[in-house]
Every structure is written in C-alpha cells, then in structure tokens.
C-alpha positions as CSV (number, residue, x, y, z in Angstrom):
1,X,53.1,186.2,280.0
2,X,55.9,187.0,277.5
3,X,57.7,189.0,280.2
4,X,57.2,186.1,282.6
5,X,58.6,183.5,280.2
6,X,61.6,185.7,279.4
7,X,62.2,186.3,283.1
8,X,62.1,182.6,284.1
9,X,64.2,181.5,281.0
10,X,66.9,184.2,281.5
11,X,67.1,183.4,285.2
12,X,67.6,179.7,284.6
13,X,64.6,178.7,286.6
14,X,62.8,177.3,283.5
15,X,63.5,176.3,280.0
16,X,61.4,177.4,277.0
17,X,57.8,176.2,277.7
18,X,56.8,175.3,274.1
19,X,59.8,175.7,271.9
20,X,59.1,176.3,268.2
21,X,61.9,175.0,265.9
22,X,61.9,175.5,262.2
23,X,64.4,174.7,259.5
24,X,65.1,177.3,256.7
25,X,63.0,175.1,254.3
26,X,60.3,174.9,256.9
27,X,60.2,178.7,257.3
28,X,60.0,179.1,253.5
29,X,57.1,176.6,253.3
30,X,55.3,178.5,256.1
31,X,55.6,181.8,254.2
32,X,54.2,180.1,251.1
33,X,51.3,178.8,253.0
34,X,50.7,182.3,254.5
35,X,50.6,183.9,251.0
36,X,48.3,181.2,249.5
37,X,46.0,181.3,252.6
38,X,45.1,184.9,251.8
39,X,42.9,183.5,249.1
40,X,42.2,179.9,250.0
41,X,41.6,180.3,253.7
42,X,40.2,183.8,254.0
43,X,37.6,184.0,256.8
44,X,35.7,186.9,255.3
45,X,33.4,185.1,252.8
46,X,30.2,183.6,254.0
47,X,28.0,184.4,257.1
48,X,28.4,183.0,260.6
49,X,27.0,184.0,264.0
50,X,29.8,182.4,266.2
51,X,33.6,182.4,266.0
52,X,35.6,179.5,267.5
53,X,39.4,179.8,267.9
54,X,40.7,176.3,268.9
55,X,44.0,175.3,270.6
56,X,46.9,174.7,268.2
57,X,47.7,171.4,269.9
58,X,45.8,168.4,268.4
59,X,46.8,165.0,269.9
60,X,46.1,162.4,267.2
61,X,44.6,165.1,265.1
62,X,41.8,166.0,267.5
63,X,41.5,169.4,269.2
64,X,39.9,168.2,272.4
65,X,38.9,171.5,274.0
66,X,36.5,172.7,271.4
67,X,35.6,169.5,269.6
68,X,32.2,169.0,271.3
69,X,31.4,172.7,271.0
70,X,32.2,172.8,267.3
71,X,29.9,169.8,266.7
72,X,27.0,171.6,268.5
73,X,27.5,174.8,266.6
74,X,27.8,173.1,263.2
75,X,27.9,175.4,260.2
76,X,26.9,178.4,262.3
77,X,30.5,178.7,263.5
78,X,33.5,180.2,261.7
79,X,36.5,178.1,262.8
80,X,39.6,180.3,262.8
81,X,42.6,178.0,263.3
82,X,46.2,179.2,262.8
83,X,48.7,177.0,261.0
84,X,51.7,179.0,262.4
85,X,52.5,176.6,265.3
86,X,50.4,173.6,264.4
87,X,48.3,171.9,261.8
88,X,44.9,173.7,261.3
89,X,41.7,171.8,261.4
90,X,40.2,170.7,258.1
91,X,37.9,173.3,256.7
92,X,39.1,176.0,259.1
93,X,40.0,179.5,258.0
94,X,42.9,181.8,259.2
95,X,44.5,185.2,259.0
96,X,48.1,183.8,259.3
97,X,49.6,186.1,256.7
98,X,48.3,189.2,258.5
99,X,49.2,187.7,261.9
100,X,52.9,187.4,260.8
101,X,52.9,190.7,258.9
102,X,51.4,192.7,261.7
103,X,54.5,192.3,263.8
104,X,57.0,192.6,261.0
105,X,57.5,196.4,261.0
106,X,58.2,198.1,264.4
107,X,60.6,200.2,266.2
108,X,63.6,198.5,268.0
109,X,62.5,199.6,271.4
110,X,60.3,202.1,273.2
111,X,60.3,203.8,276.6
112,X,59.2,201.2,279.1
113,X,58.7,203.9,281.9
114,X,61.4,202.2,284.1
115,X,59.7,198.8,284.1
116,X,62.9,196.9,283.0
117,X,65.0,198.7,285.7
118,X,62.5,198.0,288.4
119,X,62.2,194.3,287.4
120,X,66.0,194.0,287.4
121,X,66.3,195.6,290.8
122,X,63.7,193.2,292.1
123,X,65.0,190.0,290.5
124,X,68.5,190.6,289.3
125,X,67.5,189.7,285.8
126,X,67.3,192.0,282.8
127,X,64.4,191.6,280.5
128,X,64.1,193.8,277.3
129,X,60.6,195.0,278.1
130,X,61.0,198.0,275.8
131,X,61.8,195.7,272.9
132,X,58.8,193.5,273.7
133,X,56.5,196.5,273.9
134,X,57.9,197.9,270.6
135,X,56.9,194.7,268.8
136,X,53.7,193.6,270.6
137,X,51.8,196.8,271.0
138,X,51.7,197.8,267.3
139,X,51.0,194.1,266.4
140,X,48.1,194.1,268.8
141,X,46.6,197.3,267.5
142,X,46.8,196.3,263.9
143,X,45.3,192.8,264.5
144,X,42.6,194.3,266.7
145,X,41.4,196.5,263.9
146,X,41.5,193.6,261.4
147,X,39.4,191.4,263.7
148,X,37.0,194.2,264.4
149,X,36.3,194.3,260.7
150,X,35.9,190.4,260.6
151,X,33.5,190.3,263.5
152,X,31.5,193.2,262.2
153,X,31.2,191.7,258.7
154,X,29.7,188.5,260.0
155,X,27.7,190.1,262.8
156,X,29.3,187.6,265.3
157,X,27.2,187.1,268.4
158,X,29.7,185.1,270.5
159,X,33.4,184.5,270.4
160,X,34.6,181.1,271.8
161,X,38.3,180.7,272.2
162,X,41.1,178.8,273.9
163,X,44.1,180.6,275.6
164,X,42.6,184.1,275.6
165,X,45.8,185.6,277.1
166,X,47.6,185.0,273.8
167,X,44.5,186.2,271.7
168,X,43.9,189.5,273.4
169,X,43.6,191.2,270.0
170,X,40.6,189.1,269.3
171,X,39.1,189.6,272.8
172,X,39.8,193.3,272.5
173,X,38.1,193.5,269.1
174,X,35.0,191.8,270.5
175,X,35.1,194.1,273.5
176,X,35.1,197.1,271.1
177,X,31.9,195.8,269.5
178,X,30.1,194.6,272.6
179,X,30.3,191.0,271.6
180,X,30.2,188.2,274.3
181,X,33.5,186.3,274.7
182,X,33.8,182.8,276.2
183,X,37.1,181.2,277.0
184,X,37.3,177.4,277.3
185,X,39.7,176.1,279.9
186,X,42.7,174.3,278.3
187,X,45.1,173.7,281.2
188,X,45.9,174.1,284.9
189,X,44.9,177.4,286.6
190,X,46.6,178.5,289.7
191,X,47.5,181.7,291.7
192,X,50.9,181.5,289.9
193,X,49.5,181.6,286.4
194,X,49.8,185.1,285.0
195,X,47.2,184.5,282.4
196,X,44.5,184.2,285.0
197,X,45.7,185.3,288.4
198,X,44.9,189.0,289.3
199,X,45.0,189.3,293.1
200,X,42.1,191.4,294.4
201,X,40.2,190.9,291.2
202,X,40.9,194.3,289.6
203,X,39.4,195.5,286.3
204,X,41.7,194.2,283.5
205,X,41.3,195.2,279.9
206,X,40.6,192.7,277.1
207,X,39.4,189.8,279.2
208,X,36.6,187.2,278.4
209,X,33.2,187.6,279.9
210,X,33.1,183.9,280.9
211,X,35.5,181.1,281.6
212,X,34.1,177.6,281.1
213,X,35.9,175.2,283.4
214,X,36.5,171.4,283.6
215,X,35.4,171.2,287.2
216,X,34.5,173.2,290.3
217,X,38.1,173.3,291.6
218,X,39.1,175.6,288.8
219,X,36.4,178.2,289.4
220,X,38.0,179.8,292.4
221,X,41.6,178.5,292.6
222,X,42.8,181.9,291.4
223,X,41.5,185.5,291.5
224,X,40.1,186.1,288.0
225,X,39.7,189.6,286.6
226,X,36.7,191.6,287.9
227,X,33.5,190.7,286.0
228,X,34.7,187.4,284.6
229,X,32.2,184.7,285.4
230,X,32.8,181.0,285.6
231,X,30.7,178.0,284.6
232,X,31.5,174.3,285.1
233,X,31.0,172.6,281.7
234,X,33.0,169.4,282.3
235,X,35.5,167.5,280.2
236,X,34.2,165.2,277.5
237,X,37.7,164.1,276.4
238,X,38.8,161.9,279.2
239,X,38.8,158.1,278.5
240,X,37.4,155.6,281.0
241,X,40.0,154.3,283.6
242,X,41.5,151.0,282.6
243,X,43.1,148.1,284.6
244,X,46.3,149.4,286.3
245,X,49.7,148.1,285.5
246,X,53.0,148.3,287.6
247,X,53.9,151.5,285.8
248,X,54.9,155.0,286.7
249,X,54.6,157.7,284.1
250,X,56.7,160.8,284.3
251,X,55.1,163.8,282.6
252,X,57.7,166.1,281.1
253,X,57.6,169.8,280.3
254,X,60.1,171.9,278.5
255,X,60.5,174.2,281.5
256,X,61.8,171.4,283.9
257,X,62.6,168.4,281.7
258,X,66.3,168.3,282.4
259,X,65.7,168.1,286.1
260,X,62.7,165.7,285.9
261,X,64.6,163.1,283.9
262,X,67.0,162.8,286.9
263,X,64.1,162.2,289.2
264,X,62.9,159.5,286.8
265,X,66.4,157.9,286.9
266,X,66.4,157.9,290.8
267,X,62.9,156.4,290.9
268,X,63.9,153.6,288.5
269,X,66.9,152.7,290.7
270,X,64.7,152.8,293.8
271,X,61.8,150.8,292.3
272,X,63.1,148.2,289.9
273,X,59.7,146.4,290.1
274,X,58.1,149.3,288.2
275,X,58.1,150.1,284.5
276,X,59.3,153.7,284.4
277,X,58.1,155.7,281.3
278,X,59.2,159.2,280.5
279,X,56.4,160.9,278.6
280,X,57.4,163.8,276.4
281,X,55.3,166.9,276.2
282,X,54.0,167.4,272.6
283,X,56.4,170.4,272.1
284,X,59.5,168.2,273.0
285,X,61.6,165.9,270.9
286,X,63.4,162.6,271.8
287,X,66.7,164.3,270.9
288,X,66.2,166.7,273.8
289,X,67.1,164.0,276.3
290,X,69.6,161.3,277.1
291,X,67.4,158.6,278.6
292,X,69.1,156.9,281.6
293,X,69.1,153.2,282.3
294,X,65.9,151.8,283.7
295,X,63.8,154.6,282.0
296,X,61.9,154.2,278.7
297,X,61.0,157.1,276.5
298,X,57.3,157.4,275.6
299,X,56.2,159.4,272.6
300,X,53.5,157.5,270.7
301,X,49.8,157.2,271.2
302,X,47.6,159.1,273.7
303,X,48.9,160.4,277.0
304,X,45.4,160.0,278.5
305,X,45.2,156.4,277.4
306,X,48.7,155.8,278.9
307,X,47.7,157.4,282.2
308,X,44.5,155.3,282.3
309,X,46.7,152.2,282.7
310,X,49.4,153.7,285.0
311,X,49.4,153.1,288.8
312,X,51.6,156.1,289.5
313,X,52.3,159.5,287.8
314,X,55.0,162.0,288.5
315,X,55.2,165.6,287.2
316,X,55.6,169.2,288.3
317,X,52.9,171.6,287.1
318,X,51.5,170.0,283.9
319,X,47.7,169.8,283.4
320,X,48.2,166.1,282.7
321,X,48.7,165.5,286.5
322,X,45.1,166.6,287.1
323,X,43.9,164.4,284.2
324,X,45.8,161.5,285.7
325,X,44.1,162.0,289.1
326,X,40.8,161.7,287.3
327,X,42.0,158.5,285.7
328,X,42.9,156.9,289.0
329,X,46.6,157.5,289.1
330,X,48.4,157.8,292.4
331,X,50.1,161.2,292.1
332,X,53.5,162.5,293.1
333,X,54.7,166.0,292.4
334,X,58.4,166.4,292.0
335,X,60.0,169.0,294.2
336,X,61.1,171.2,291.3
337,X,60.4,174.8,290.4
338,X,56.7,175.1,289.6
339,X,55.4,172.5,292.0
340,X,53.5,175.2,293.8
341,X,50.8,174.8,291.1
342,X,49.8,171.6,292.9
343,X,49.9,172.9,296.4
344,X,46.1,173.0,296.8
345,X,45.9,169.4,295.6
346,X,48.7,168.3,297.9
347,X,47.0,170.1,300.8
348,X,43.7,168.2,300.0
349,X,45.6,164.9,300.1
350,X,45.1,164.3,296.4
351,X,48.9,164.3,295.7
352,X,52.2,163.9,297.4
353,X,55.2,166.3,297.2
354,X,58.0,163.9,296.2
355,X,61.3,164.8,297.9
356,X,62.8,161.3,297.9
357,X,62.2,158.5,295.3
358,X,61.4,156.1,298.2
359,X,58.2,158.1,298.9
360,X,56.6,157.2,295.5
361,X,54.6,154.2,297.0
362,X,53.1,156.6,299.5
363,X,51.5,158.7,296.8
364,X,47.7,158.9,297.2
365,X,44.9,158.4,294.7
366,X,42.4,161.3,294.5
367,X,39.1,160.7,296.2
368,X,37.3,163.6,294.5
369,X,38.2,163.5,290.8
370,X,34.9,165.1,289.8
371,X,36.0,168.4,291.3
372,X,38.8,168.6,288.7
373,X,37.0,167.0,285.7
374,X,33.2,166.8,285.8
375,X,31.0,165.1,283.2
376,X,30.4,167.1,280.1
377,X,27.6,169.6,280.5
378,X,27.8,172.2,277.7
379,X,25.0,174.8,277.8
380,X,22.9,175.6,274.8
381,X,24.9,177.5,272.3
C-alpha cells in the first residue's frame, strides 16, 4: 500500500490520500503524550480475552466501525487506540511511544532486489522501494515482537481490528501465537484495492482469518487471500433516510479533490436549480480549495445525515458513495482516476458514470441497497 500511494502521488495520478499535517508545537505535544502514555496508557496491566483496534477516524467523536462490538464485549476487551493520527477513545490504551520509536533507527536503504528498477521500467516512475523497506521491515519486526508479548500476557483469544493492512505487525503477532484475527470492514473493497485484492487467491502472510462485511456485495467483489473467510455482519451506523431536498452533494477525497471541485463547478452552472454542496473528506481542510461560484463548502455535522437528505451525490471512489446509495441518493460517479472502483455498481445500474454535467439528472437510485449495507447482525463474541 505504501508503494502504491507513492507511485500514484509521484506520477501525478493522485494526491496524498489522508495527509497528516503537524506544526512544530503539535509535534512537540505529540512526543510529550507519547512519553506520558508509557505510564498512563500502558496496555499491559489487567487481564482481557479480546483485543480491539479501532479506526483512527471518529466523526463527531464516535468510532462507528467497532462501536457496537465494543459494547458487546464490555470489559472483556482491551481497546488499543492510537493517538498518533487521531483522538483516542476514552479509556483506551496504546503503545504510541513504541510505535514511533520502532521506526526511528534504521538504515538509509537496503537492496530491493531490482524492484524499483522493474517498477520504473513498467510505469516510468521511480519509487524509493529500498528506503521504504529499510524503514518498514525493522519497524514491523520490532513491533511484532512487542505485540506478541502483549497478546501472550493477556492470553488474548481473538483480535478484532480495522484496516488490517496497516496493522500487519499485530496480525503477524497473533499469527505467531495461533490467535484468531477478525477484520471489520471500514471502506470500499474492489479489485483495485491493494489491501484486499490478490488475484488467484494466493497464500499471503499476516492476513486476518475473517473479514466481517457490511453486505453481501463486499464478500466476493475482490479476490481475498487464500483462507480468509467472509461474514456479512451489517452496518449499524447508517441513519434512516430523510425527506429529499433539491441538493447534490460532492464527496471529496484528497486523491482527486482538485479535479472534482471543477466538476462541481460545471454541475452548478448546468443545474442552477440545485443546491451544490462540496463535502470535504475528514482529512481535508477548507484552505485546500478555492470554492467556485454556485458551490457551497460543507464541513460541519454528519456526512451520513447530509446524504440522507440529498437527492443526488457525486464522487469517485469514496465509501460514502455506497453509503449514499443505501440512503436513497441518486448516484453519479465522476469520470476521474479511481472511478473503476464503482464499475460493478455502474454495471448493475446502481450508479451512472458522469462524463457531462447535463447527465446528472439521469443518475439512478439503487434498487438493492441491502447488498451493500445489510441490517446489523453481529455474531456472539
């Protein structure tokens, strides 16, 4: 995933997906929290039989993907929630000091066995794979050993986590000890997502045993690694659809925002009868964009509540497009890099590929929203 993000950024196809920006004072405060957390947020004291690793993103202070699970597990679960790229949940523990320190000391580069040359020959873009390996492999091994000790100390029976492909040290530590690992879906899965798509379903190291999905659509849309099972557990976090307004919501992403804002401007000119809202991704800031006439910037409140009242939604590959389908939005996919994520939905007639702003009113509503987001049905945990 890191190589992919570097490749698309350096090629100019995408911008940074979730940029992290810190001031010098912010960095100093983060270091201070890391040091203090060694004592105040240590996960080693106590006894638990499950480990839950939530998503760092928490709209309105709620981490929606594990919220119901954490309630069911109660005090049986150790909640390990990093404060590096977000605000940790109250009462959670973390190993942030060690996470940062694990990658602090490393060689400048290592032999990448010709991978950078081969990738450059294929794409014309140079990615410093040797430097990425020099940092990430020692970090992985150090953290894997630390998490082995944590899991063994508590005799953890099941690890539940979100975004497993960025927590492979935790998955690997559980694998070393024969502990069951469950990943909870957090976003769109497709054949183009390198965190999930392994054509031919080969054996892949450090992968979860199970992937709990929002709906049946996600269980076979990509070739998961060999042995990974899927289960539909639904989505308890969607609000009820509300009365629709003459509104179109553009769903931004850092990767394509500069292009999507131009599409919003064209739609506003073509459809003056519509309220055109440009909804920022949580990782974006208002200063990132110059908002054109006829378009309103949207930053406050819940994106899901906003989509519940919108007649139309436009985006590229964001998970929010699928959420909007379940909330009754008529869906258009902008013809920008990454729209391939929505190809299956477009083929099913659940969305329209928008090549011209005049096409917006032709966008369909999804007639099978339950395949994307089923009612919540968590198993006994």
